[in-house]
C-alpha positions, 0 to 999 in steps of 0.5 A: 391452512385453507386461509393461507392458500387463499391468501397466497393465491390472492397475493399471487394475483395482486402481484401479477396485476400490480406488475402488468399494469405498471409499465415502470416495472418493465419498460426501462429494461426493455428500452435499455436492453435494446439501446445497450445491446444486452443479451437475453441472459444479461437482460433477464439477470438484471431484471431478476436482480432488480425485481428481487430488490423491488419486492425485497425492499417492501418485504423488509419494511413490512416485517420490521413494521410488524415486529415493532408494532408499527401501524399499517397507516404509518407503513403506508405513509413510508411506502408512499414516500418511497413511491415519490422517491422512485418517481423522482429517481426515474425522472432524473435518470430519464433526463440524464439518459436523454442527455446522454442519448442526445450526445450519442446521437450527435457522436454517431452522425446526428451532428452532420446537419448542425452548425459547429457552434451547436456541437459540443467540443468533444463531438467536434474532436471525434468528428475530426478523429473519424475524418483522419481514421483516428476514432477509438472505442469508448467503453460503455458505462457499467453503472446502468444496471446498478442505477436500475437496481437502486431505483427498484429497491426504492420502488414500493409494492403498495399492495404487499404490506396490507397483505402481510398484515392479514396473517400477522394479525393471526400470528401466522408466520407461515402465512406471512412467509407464504404471502411474501413468497407468492407475491414475490415470485409472481411479480418477478416472473411477470416482470421477466416474462414481459421483458423477455417477450418484448426483447424477443419481439424486438429481435425480429425488427431491423433497427440498424438505420435507427441505432443512433436514436436508440439511447435518446429513445430509451432516455425519453421512454424512462422519463415518460415512465417517471412522469407517468408515475408522478402525474397519472399514478401508473 
């Protein structure tokens, strides 16, 4: 029992360190919640669900590997492949959202000092509509939370699977469950806590004059997170 307690505390510590030192675990939620004006409950819910997907993906792979007798090295290879996948998913999402942010920047007044041939036709039409009082509200996409969830499902918890193998070698089902539970709770709680603090802090800052830049800034931050993972192992 003492071994299980020690393993559980170690898993919790690694979950905290793994999350706190990985900006990709919280930066996307922080910048998107501000850019898309998500409420605190919505931001926390999206962060929670994505965190469950993040931890759950590695737990499922670890349990399947243990059940089938797959070696730790092979599972680490799978986790490495998942890591490369999530890096590119973040990079692609960052690029696409940056393009979207640039479009929103132009649409919200950033085009005033640009020549017409540099302004997309749809922006020119909106400009014309605004000048004639015909502007209409455009529904924001609802895909963003799902994109985040899918990216985080692919995101590996590199330190979790080796931890699962320790009680597995001892054939301790309670130890496996305890390690997964403590690691998962700590990881998700840390994600939500950091995102909440950042969301709370940003509420005291005035962004009204900078709102037209928010989507563009969010896309660039997500892109930098992906590039940081790829080149600097964030």
